[in-house]
Backbone as CSV, one residue per row, in Angstrom:
resi,resn,N_x,N_y,N_z,CA_x,CA_y,CA_z,C_x,C_y,C_z
1,MET,-11.658,9.938,7.619,-11.545,9.202,8.319,-10.550,9.865,9.117
2,GLN,-10.865,9.774,10.266,-9.463,10.356,11.492,-8.551,9.417,11.487
3,SER,-7.396,9.945,11.647,-6.212,9.032,11.678,-5.776,9.283,13.301
4,LYS,-5.510,7.475,13.087,-5.812,6.963,14.700,-3.968,6.465,14.906
5,LYS,-3.493,6.524,15.858,-2.068,6.414,16.025,-2.432,4.656,17.060
6,TYR,-1.365,3.645,16.625,-1.442,2.456,16.929,0.182,2.224,17.244
7,SER,0.152,1.640,18.953,1.534,1.328,19.553,2.420,0.679,18.181
8,VAL,3.472,0.588,17.982,4.600,0.130,17.427,4.739,-1.387,17.479
9,GLY,4.702,-1.462,18.952,5.219,-2.855,19.417,3.857,-3.948,19.672
10,MET,2.667,-3.222,19.012,1.318,-4.009,19.049,1.239,-5.050,17.643
11,PRO,0.414,-6.021,19.208,0.486,-7.468,17.775,0.168,-7.233,16.198
12,LEU,0.922,-8.100,15.450,0.003,-7.525,13.997,-1.511,-7.675,14.195
13,CYS,-1.886,-8.943,14.427,-2.664,-9.711,14.810,-4.121,-8.282,15.386
14,ASP,-3.798,-7.963,16.094,-4.469,-6.582,16.925,-4.821,-5.626,16.304
15,ALA,-3.527,-5.190,15.335,-3.242,-3.774,14.802,-4.636,-4.346,13.484
16,VAL,-4.573,-5.450,13.179,-5.332,-6.111,12.140,-6.396,-5.634,12.173
17,ILE,-7.068,-6.248,12.882,-8.750,-6.220,14.132,-8.870,-5.257,13.959
18,ARG,-8.065,-3.898,14.612,-8.166,-2.911,15.116,-8.314,-1.903,13.922
19,ALA,-7.754,-2.155,12.708,-8.081,-1.858,11.664,-9.156,-1.884,10.783
20,VAL,-9.681,-3.228,10.943,-10.833,-3.541,10.233,-11.928,-3.278,11.501
21,ASP,-12.029,-3.203,11.965,-13.125,-2.649,12.966,-13.404,-1.171,12.878
22,GLU,-12.355,-0.124,12.623,-12.554,1.234,12.650,-12.672,1.436,11.116
23,CYS,-12.533,0.760,9.938,-12.948,0.950,8.991,-14.731,0.547,9.031
24,ILE,-15.117,-0.645,10.024,-16.357,-1.165,9.907,-17.702,0.499,10.177
25,ARG,-16.750,0.971,11.731,-17.125,1.818,12.028,-17.455,2.945,11.436
26,GLU,-16.047,3.250,10.553,-16.375,4.374,9.698,-17.519,4.356,8.335
27,GLY,-17.562,2.914,7.917,-18.320,2.563,6.745,-17.748,2.155,5.858
28,ILE,-16.639,1.855,5.931,-15.494,1.590,4.840,-15.721,0.734,4.622
29,LEU,-16.027,0.009,3.269,-16.432,-1.220,3.086,-17.562,-1.916,4.265
30,LYS,-17.933,-1.171,4.590,-18.890,-1.706,5.859,-19.965,-3.294,5.773
31,GLU,-20.384,-3.412,4.402,-20.825,-4.853,4.548,-19.810,-6.093,4.269
32,PHE,-19.000,-5.452,3.333,-18.019,-6.619,2.786,-16.914,-6.861,4.362
33,LEU,-16.623,-6.270,5.338,-16.185,-6.139,5.874,-16.615,-6.935,7.028
34,MET,-18.292,-6.997,7.238,-18.565,-7.437,8.353,-19.349,-9.012,8.282
35,LYS,-19.112,-8.980,6.917,-19.220,-10.953,6.383,-18.025,-11.200,6.493
36,GLN,-16.976,-10.587,6.313,-15.611,-11.265,5.852,-14.820,-11.009,6.803
37,LYS,-14.948,-10.754,7.808,-13.627,-9.882,8.473,-12.823,-10.870,8.855
38,ALA,-13.264,-12.475,9.021,-12.509,-13.450,9.835,-11.170,-13.553,8.439
39,GLU,-11.740,-13.860,7.347,-11.397,-14.286,6.254,-10.045,-12.981,5.782
40,VAL,-10.641,-11.554,5.948,-9.362,-10.359,5.547,-8.327,-10.267,6.981
41,VAL,-8.695,-10.565,8.193,-7.658,-10.577,8.487,-6.545,-12.145,8.609
42,LYS,-7.335,-12.611,8.529,-6.482,-14.093,8.126,-5.660,-13.673,7.002
43,MET,-6.126,-13.177,5.868,-5.053,-12.919,4.675,-3.846,-11.530,5.045
44,SER,-4.502,-10.518,5.884,-3.740,-9.594,6.056,-2.892,-9.995,6.668
45,ILE,-2.986,-10.861,7.430,-2.019,-11.515,8.450,-0.741,-12.705,7.913
46,TYR,-1.571,-13.497,7.508,-0.827,-15.209,7.165,-0.693,-15.072,5.655
47,GLU,-1.139,-14.611,4.841,-0.808,-14.121,3.488,-0.082,-13.059,3.209
48,PHE,0.325,-11.895,3.574,1.252,-11.061,3.027,2.667,-11.028,3.067
49,ASP,2.972,-10.445,2.179,4.248,-11.384,1.957,5.526,-10.013,2.277
50,GLU,5.762,-9.353,2.738,6.143,-8.201,2.749,7.993,-8.249,2.399
51,GLU,8.253,-9.057,2.152,9.599,-9.211,1.162,9.480,-9.016,-0.318
52,ARG,8.119,-9.959,-0.949,7.681,-9.550,-2.470,6.650,-8.100,-2.565
53,GLU,6.313,-7.614,-1.305,5.519,-6.215,-1.632,6.772,-5.490,-2.030
54,MET,7.744,-5.158,-1.270,8.706,-4.425,-1.038,9.826,-4.661,-2.458
55,ARG,9.843,-5.428,-2.934,10.389,-6.287,-4.406,9.284,-5.327,-5.055
56,LEU,7.907,-5.628,-5.027,7.651,-4.852,-6.658,7.639,-3.455,-6.175
57,ILE,7.608,-3.190,-5.186,7.728,-1.600,-4.874,8.568,-0.998,-5.622
58,ARG,9.709,-1.777,-5.162,11.129,-1.094,-5.922,11.118,-1.511,-7.545
59,GLU,10.777,-2.118,-7.750,10.658,-2.289,-9.680,9.773,-1.463,-9.382
60,ASP,8.537,-0.729,-9.320,8.067,0.052,-10.055,8.410,1.228,-10.035
61,GLU,9.002,1.078,-8.759,10.005,2.931,-8.895,11.148,2.857,-9.788
62,ARG,12.296,1.867,-9.545,12.696,2.063,-11.195,12.257,2.215,-12.241
63,GLU,11.337,1.626,-12.886,10.437,1.777,-14.080,10.116,3.727,-14.100
64,ILE,9.531,3.750,-13.055,9.144,5.378,-12.696,10.708,6.125,-13.199
65,GLY,11.743,5.879,-12.734,12.964,6.436,-12.745,13.368,6.588,-14.411
66,ARG,13.254,4.826,-15.120,13.897,4.963,-16.022,13.131,5.649,-17.101
67,GLU,11.417,5.608,-16.987,10.806,6.676,-17.851,11.099,8.282,-17.624
68,GLU,11.285,8.822,-16.259,11.897,10.070,-16.239,13.017,10.506,-16.885
69,GLY,14.107,9.552,-16.542,15.585,9.474,-17.517,15.183,10.013,-18.619
70,ILE,14.399,8.787,-19.532,14.209,8.935,-20.631,13.965,10.291,-21.157
71,GLN,12.600,10.673,-20.539,12.017,11.827,-20.441,12.849,13.049,-20.939
72,HIS,13.663,12.671,-19.605,14.687,13.800,-19.541,15.808,14.361,-21.040
73,PHE,16.298,13.269,-21.407,17.019,13.070,-22.338,16.491,13.459,-23.465
74,VAL,15.117,12.768,-23.727,14.333,13.684,-24.798,14.003,15.044,-24.828
75,ASN,13.372,15.963,-24.069,13.471,16.911,-23.695,15.042,17.525,-23.601
76,ALA,16.001,17.057,-23.592,17.573,18.007,-23.497,17.862,17.702,-25.121
77,GLY,17.610,16.896,-25.529,17.909,16.944,-27.583,16.883,18.176,-28.128
78,ARG,15.116,17.753,-27.492,14.816,18.895,-28.099,15.414,20.664,-27.869
79,ILE,15.993,20.538,-26.848,16.619,21.855,-26.457,17.665,21.976,-26.660
80,ALA,18.588,21.198,-27.407,20.120,20.867,-28.289,19.722,21.546,-28.956
81,SER,18.620,21.028,-30.062,18.460,21.114,-31.710,18.064,22.545,-31.851
82,GLN,17.556,23.644,-30.973,17.011,24.605,-31.147,17.815,25.693,-31.257
């Protein structure tokens, strides 16, 4: 899919409609989007909760950091015991 730049100041509704139209033209979920376009646009605009999404992303990133930290200490303990 070709990368297209959209204006930062573009209204969200227009940006979502353009993105859906581009997906249809590119054959990405074409049949679904053609049948459900209005619902997809509505859900994308009115039911997306940016604060919740950012909170979930931060929680996932913290969990990844914890796992990496634990693995680091496990590996450090193996090196020290050799």
